[in-house]
C-alpha positions in Angstrom: 0.0 0.0 0.0 1.4 3.4 -1.0 2.1 5.7 2.0 3.6 8.6 0.0 3.0 12.1 1.4 2.6 11.1 5.0 5.5 12.9 6.6 3.6 16.1 7.1 0.7 14.6 9.0 2.4 11.8 10.9 5.6 13.3 12.5 8.2 11.1 14.0 7.6 12.6 17.4 4.2 10.8 17.6 5.8 7.4 18.0 9.1 8.5 19.5 11.0 6.7 16.7 14.4 8.3 15.8 15.2 9.1 12.2 16.4 6.1 10.2 19.2 6.5 7.6 18.3 6.0 4.0 18.8 2.4 2.7 21.1 2.3 -0.3 19.9 0.0 -3.1 16.2 0.5 -2.4 13.8 2.6 -4.4 13.5 6.0 -2.5 9.7 5.9 -2.5 9.6 2.3 -1.3 12.1 3.2 1.5 10.0 6.2 2.6 6.8 4.1 2.6 8.3 1.3 4.7 9.8 3.8 7.1 6.4 5.6 7.7 4.7 2.3 7.9 6.9 1.5 10.9 5.9 4.8 12.5 2.2 4.3 12.1 2.4 0.7 13.3 4.2 1.8 16.4 1.8 4.7 17.4 0.0 3.8 20.6 -3.3 5.2 19.3 -5.3 3.4 16.7 -4.3 4.9 13.3 -6.5 4.2 10.4 -7.2 5.7 7.0 -10.1 6.0 4.6 -10.4 7.0 1.0 -12.8 9.7 -0.2 -15.7 7.2 -0.3 -15.3 6.2 3.4 -13.6 2.8 2.7 -10.8 1.8 5.1 -7.5 1.5 3.3 -5.2 1.1 6.3 -5.3 0.2 10.0 -2.4 -0.2 12.4 -2.2 -3.2 14.8 -3.7 -1.3 17.7 -7.2 -2.0 16.3 -6.9 -5.7 17.4 -6.8 -4.7 21.0 -9.5 -2.1 20.8 -12.1 -3.7 18.4 -10.9 -7.3 18.0 -10.2 -7.1 14.3 -7.0 -8.0 12.6 -5.8 -4.9 10.8 -6.0 -6.5 7.3 -9.6 -7.7 7.9 -10.9 -4.1 7.9 -9.3 -3.0 4.7 -11.7 -2.4 1.8 -14.6 -2.3 4.3 -16.8 0.8 4.6 -16.1 2.8 7.8 -19.9 2.8 8.4 -19.6 -1.0 8.9 -18.2 -0.2 12.4 -20.8 2.5 13.2 -23.7 1.6 15.6 -27.1 2.9 14.4 -27.6 4.6 17.8 -24.6 6.8 17.2 -24.6 7.3 13.4 -24.8 11.1 13.6 -21.7 11.5 15.8 -19.7 8.9 13.9 -20.6 10.4 10.5 -19.3 13.7 11.6 -15.8 12.2 11.0 -16.6 12.2 7.3 -18.1 15.7 7.2 -15.5 17.4 9.3 -13.1 19.7 7.4 -9.9 18.1 8.6 -7.9 19.8 5.9 -8.4 23.2 7.5 -8.1 22.2 11.1 -5.3 24.3 12.8 -5.2 22.7 16.2 -6.1 19.1 16.8 -9.9 18.7 17.3 -11.1 15.5 18.9 -14.6 14.2 18.2 -16.3 11.7 20.5 -18.2 8.8 18.9 -18.9 5.1 19.3 -17.8 2.2 17.1 -18.8 -1.5 17.4 -16.2 -4.1 18.2 -16.1 -7.5 16.6 -18.0 -9.1 19.5 -20.8 -6.5 19.2 -19.8 -4.1 22.1 -19.9 -0.4 21.7 -16.6 1.4 22.4 -16.3 5.1 22.9 -13.5 6.8 21.1 -12.2 10.4 20.7 -10.8 10.9 17.3 -8.8 13.5 15.4 -8.0 13.5 11.7 -5.9 15.0 8.9 -6.0 14.9 5.2 -3.0 13.3 3.3 -2.1 14.0 -0.3 -0.7 12.1 -3.2 2.4 13.1 -5.1 0.4 15.7 -7.1 -1.0 17.3 -3.9 -4.5 16.0 -4.5 -6.5 14.7 -1.5 -5.9 10.9 -1.3 -7.8 10.2 1.9 -8.1 11.0 5.6 -6.0 9.6 8.4 -7.5 9.3 11.9 -5.9 8.9 15.3 -8.4 7.3 17.7 -8.0 6.6 21.4 -10.5 4.9 23.7 -12.3 7.1 26.2 -12.8 6.1 29.8 -16.4 5.1 29.3 -17.2 4.8 33.0 -16.2 8.4 33.6 -18.0 9.6 30.5 -21.1 7.6 31.4 -21.1 8.9 34.9 -20.9 12.5 33.8 -23.7 12.0 31.4 -25.8 10.3 34.0 -25.2 13.1 36.4 -26.3 15.7 33.9 -29.4 13.7 32.9 -30.3 13.1 36.6 -30.0 16.8 37.5 -32.1 17.8 34.5 -34.7 15.2 35.2 -34.8 16.0 38.9 -35.7 19.6 38.2 -38.3 18.9 35.6 -40.7 16.4 37.3 -43.8 17.0 39.2 -42.5 15.3 42.4 -40.4 16.8 45.1 -37.1 15.2 45.8 -35.1 15.4 49.0 -31.8 13.8 49.8 -30.6 13.5 53.4 -27.3 12.2 54.8 -27.0 9.4 57.3 -27.8 11.8 60.1 -31.1 12.8 58.3 -29.8 16.3 57.5 -31.0 17.5 54.1 -28.2 17.9 51.5 -30.2 18.3 48.3 -33.7 19.4 47.2 -35.1 19.8 43.7 -37.1 22.9 42.5 -40.4 21.1 42.9 -39.7 20.4 46.6 -39.4 24.2 47.2 -42.6 24.8 45.3 -44.6 22.3 47.3 -43.4 23.3 50.8 -42.7 27.1 50.3 -39.1 27.0 51.5 -36.1 28.2 49.4 -33.3 25.8 48.7 -31.1 27.5 51.2 -33.7 27.3 53.9 -34.0 23.5 53.5 -30.4 22.4 52.9 -28.5 21.8 56.2 -31.8 21.4 58.2 -33.0 18.1 59.6 -35.7 16.3 57.7 -38.0 16.9 60.6 -38.3 20.6 59.4 -41.3 19.2 57.3 -43.0 18.1 60.4 -45.7 15.5 60.8 -49.5 15.9 61.3 -49.8 13.6 64.3 -53.6 13.9 64.3 -54.1 12.3 60.8 -50.8 10.6 60.0 -51.3 6.8 59.7 -47.6 6.2 58.9 -46.0 3.7 61.2 -42.4 4.9 61.9 -41.3 1.4 62.7 -42.4 0.2 59.3 -40.5 3.0 57.6 -37.4 2.3 59.6 -37.6 -1.4 58.9 -37.9 -0.8 55.2 -35.0 1.6 55.1 -32.8 -0.8 57.1 -33.5 -3.6 54.6 -32.7 -1.3 51.6 -36.4 -1.7 50.5 -38.4 1.2 49.1 -41.1 2.4 51.4 -44.3 3.9 49.9 -47.1 5.6 51.8 -49.3 8.7 52.2 -48.8 11.3 54.9 -49.2 15.0 55.6 -46.1 17.2 55.7 -45.8 20.8 56.9 -45.6 23.8 54.6 -43.6 26.8 55.6 -46.8 28.7 56.4 -47.9 26.0 58.8 -50.4 24.3 56.4 -50.2 20.5 56.2 -49.8 19.2 52.7 -51.2 15.7 51.8 -48.4 13.8 50.0 -47.7 10.5 48.4 -44.2 9.6 49.7 -41.5 7.1 48.7 -38.3 6.7 50.6 -35.2 4.6 50.2 -31.8 4.2 51.8 -28.7 4.2 49.6 -25.5 2.3 50.5 -22.1 2.3 48.8 -20.3 -0.8 47.5 -18.9 -1.5 51.0 -22.4 -1.6 52.5 -22.0 1.8 54.3 -25.0 4.0 54.4 -24.5 7.1 52.2 -27.9 8.8 52.2 -31.7 8.6 52.2 -33.7 9.7 49.2 -37.4 10.7 49.4 -39.9 11.8 46.8 -43.0 13.8 47.7 -46.0 14.1 45.4 -48.5 16.8 46.3 -52.0 15.2 46.3 -53.9 18.6 46.4 -54.1 19.0 42.6 -55.4 15.4 42.3 -58.0 16.0 45.0 -59.2 19.3 43.4 -59.5 17.6 40.0 -61.3 14.5 41.2 -64.7 16.0 41.1 -64.1 17.2 37.5 -62.9 13.7 36.5 -65.9 12.1 38.1 -68.3 14.4 36.3 -66.7 13.6 33.0 -66.9 9.9 33.7 -70.6 10.2 34.6 -71.2 12.1 31.3 -69.5 9.3 29.3 -71.1 6.5 31.2 -74.6 7.9 31.0 -74.2 8.3 27.3 -73.4 4.7 26.7 -74.9 2.7 29.7 -78.1 1.9 27.9 -76.3 0.5 24.9 -74.1 -1.9 27.0 -76.3 -2.7 29.9 -77.0 -6.3 28.8 -73.6 -7.0 27.3 -70.6 -8.5 29.1 -68.1 -6.6 27.1 -66.6 -3.9 29.3 -64.7 -6.0 31.9 -64.7 -3.9 35.0 -61.9 -5.6 36.8 -59.7 -5.4 33.6 -60.5 -1.7 33.2 -59.7 -1.0 36.8 -56.4 -2.8 36.8 -55.3 -1.3 33.5 -56.2 2.1 34.8 -54.3 1.5 38.1 -51.1 0.4 36.5 -51.2 3.1 33.8 -51.7 5.9 36.3 -48.8 4.4 38.5 -46.5 4.4 35.4 -47.5 8.0 34.5 -46.8 9.2 38.0 -43.4 7.5 38.1 -42.6 9.2 34.7 -43.4 12.6 36.2 -46.6 13.3 34.2 -48.8 16.3 34.9 -52.1 16.0 36.7 -54.0 16.9 33.6 -52.2 14.2 31.6 -53.0 11.6 34.3 -56.7 12.7 34.3 -57.0 12.1 30.6 -55.1 8.8 30.7 -57.2 7.5 33.5 -60.4 8.3 31.6 -59.1 6.7 28.4 -58.1 3.5 30.3 -61.6 3.2 31.8 -63.1 3.3 28.2 -60.4 1.8 26.0 -62.4 -1.3 25.1 -65.7 0.6 24.6 -65.8 -0.3 20.9 -66.1 -4.0 21.7 -69.8 -3.4 22.2 -70.1 -3.5 18.4 -68.5 -7.0 18.2 -71.0 -9.9 18.2 -70.9 -11.7 21.6 -70.3 -15.1 19.9 -67.0 -13.6 18.6 -66.0 -11.5 21.6 -66.5 -14.4 24.0 -65.3 -17.3 21.8 -63.1 -19.9 23.4 -60.4 -21.1 21.1 -58.6 -19.7 18.0 -60.4 -17.0 16.0 -60.7 -17.1 12.3 -59.0 -14.4 10.2 -62.4 -12.8 9.6 -63.3 -12.9 13.3 -60.0 -11.3 14.2 -60.5 -8.5 11.6 -63.8 -7.9 13.4 -62.1 -7.7 16.8 -59.6 -5.2 15.3 -62.4 -2.7 14.6 -63.0 -1.9 18.3 -60.5 1.0 18.6 -62.2 2.8 15.7 -65.6 2.1 17.1 -64.6 3.4 20.5 -63.2 6.5 18.8 -66.4 7.2 16.9 -68.4 7.0 20.1 -66.1 9.3 22.1 -65.0 12.0 19.6 -68.3 13.9 19.7 -68.4 14.1 23.5 -66.4 17.3 23.7 -64.1 16.2 26.5 -61.2 18.4 27.6 -58.7 15.5 27.2 -57.8 13.6 23.9 -59.6 10.5 25.2 -61.0 9.5 21.8 -57.5 9.6 20.2 -55.9 7.6 23.0 -58.6 4.9 22.7 -58.1 4.9 18.9 -54.3 4.3 19.2 -54.0 1.9 22.1 -53.4 -1.1 19.8 -50.7 0.7 17.7 -47.2 -0.6 18.1 -43.8 1.2 18.0 -42.6 -0.7 14.9 -45.8 0.0 12.9 -47.2 -3.6 13.3 -50.3 -2.5 15.3 -53.7 -1.3 14.2 -55.8 0.4 12.9 -53.4 2.8 11.2 -50.0 1.1 11.7 -48.6 4.2 13.4 -44.9 4.2 14.4 -42.8 5.6 17.3 -43.7 9.2 18.2 -46.7 9.1 15.9 -48.4 7.3 18.8 -49.5 9.5 21.8 -47.6 8.8 25.0 -50.9 8.2 26.7 -51.7 5.4 24.2 -48.2 3.9 24.6 -48.7 3.8 28.4 -52.1 2.3 28.0 -50.8 -0.3 25.6 -48.2 -1.7 28.1 -50.7 -1.6 30.9 -53.3 -3.5 28.8 -50.8 -6.2 27.8 -49.6 -6.7 31.3 -53.0 -7.0 32.8 -54.2 -9.3 30.0 -51.2 -11.6 30.3 -51.5 -11.9 34.1 -55.2 -12.7 34.1 -57.0 -15.9 33.3 -59.1 -15.8 30.1 -61.8 -18.3 28.9 -59.4 -19.5 26.2 -56.2 -19.7 28.2 -54.7 -19.5 31.7 -52.7 -16.5 32.9 -49.0 -16.6 32.3 -46.4 -16.2 35.1 -45.0 -12.8 36.1 -41.6 -13.8 34.8 -43.1 -14.7 31.4 -44.9 -11.4 31.3 -41.9 -9.3 32.1 -39.8 -11.3 29.6 -42.3 -10.5 26.9 -42.1 -6.8 27.8 -38.2 -6.8 27.9 -37.9 -8.7 24.6 -40.2 -6.3 22.8 -39.4 -2.9 24.3 -38.5 -0.5 21.6 -40.1 -2.8 19.1 -43.7 -3.2 20.1 -43.8 -1.2 23.3 -42.3 2.2 24.3 -38.8 1.7 25.8 -39.2 4.1 28.7 -42.7 2.9 29.5 -41.6 -0.7 29.7 -38.6 0.2 31.9 -40.8 2.1 34.3 -43.4 -0.6 34.4 -40.8 -3.3 35.2 -39.3 -1.1 37.9 -42.7 -0.6 39.5 -43.4 -4.3 39.5 -39.9 -5.7 40.4 -38.7 -3.1 42.8 -41.8 -1.4 44.3 -44.4 -4.2 43.9 -46.8 -1.4 43.0 -49.0 -3.4 40.6 -48.8 -6.8 42.3 -50.4 -5.7 45.5 -53.4 -4.7 43.5 -53.9 -8.0 41.7 
């Protein structure tokens, strides 16, 4: 492989190799190419070159340690062969960067996929090398692996801080002595204190309403000692003396050596939910009164199914930091998501055994039927659209319109997961309920494909760690 024109962009100092005297009897160009080949092969970074079309023309031996490929195995392969789909934008920047005009070395961070399928984070700088006529022959890159743990930790910290200050739940962190060390912005909004007024104070600054508080301190202490998550409802004191009804979760955090680091608590203000409950109930009555005559004699709307789906969906939405208005609309849609089944003949809806293709096509009409019933009711939430979309799937394999990804409302994505979980964990006339492990395996296997990735992760966390849904079965 010709390495002419490389002295300008790969100086001897990079590898620490002293100048080598010219070899008499060898062609001058061949001697130069061999000499610079030695330099590039000895560089501790991964050195690789691509032509103007993005095909790899050279790779030094360092690639074997970093990505598992023998250097020669990558030659004539497209650089994009190594790029993970999840990081294609960053990696493709290597091709679009104007390396010819770079003054100081600029390092770009990006991922590449190793031979065994793992993603490796690199920082890469490049330079253009020329042929003997000073035309661009290709681009040479110097790549070094990045400490992924540190990078990942930094990224997690930034994401955590952003998320903490943009959710509807208050967050407080206290040290092992129960002194507050951190509060998010929602915490100050709920209880009326500034951040400075809370940090450094004991957690007891929030007080307890002894007249109404049903929380058993022993139960809380036992849960925290066992590293379990404690959930409950209690009233905590506002700065102005008012007691705020809250849904509280608390957990102890230990380090790798088992030493107690801190306690984390989340506080959800129940007042907006209480104030809106009458509005939700009135809307429910309006809907139910509209349709009750039509469904009175039909065993189509399965009350236990609707209630369980609603319960899990609302729990997921709360965990994801949804607004009260969002939860109200989601709750109403969950109660009514199978409304369209009233148009399906009972002998099909209640059939035991495998459905024919024609029967299944009939079943698939129920989201549209439900939508048609609800769209004219002038509700303040998009309930009709949520019902219409609750059988759509992330990869477009759902029905009735084969919507994909963000084309599907978040409410419908939450409802879809809740509906699937409740259905799988409940006996049906045509089959027995599956096990919890089978259910969660189905979710994990299809998250990002059929079901929303974040919704599935939140649902599994609720069931596995908090047992939120199980205690309602």
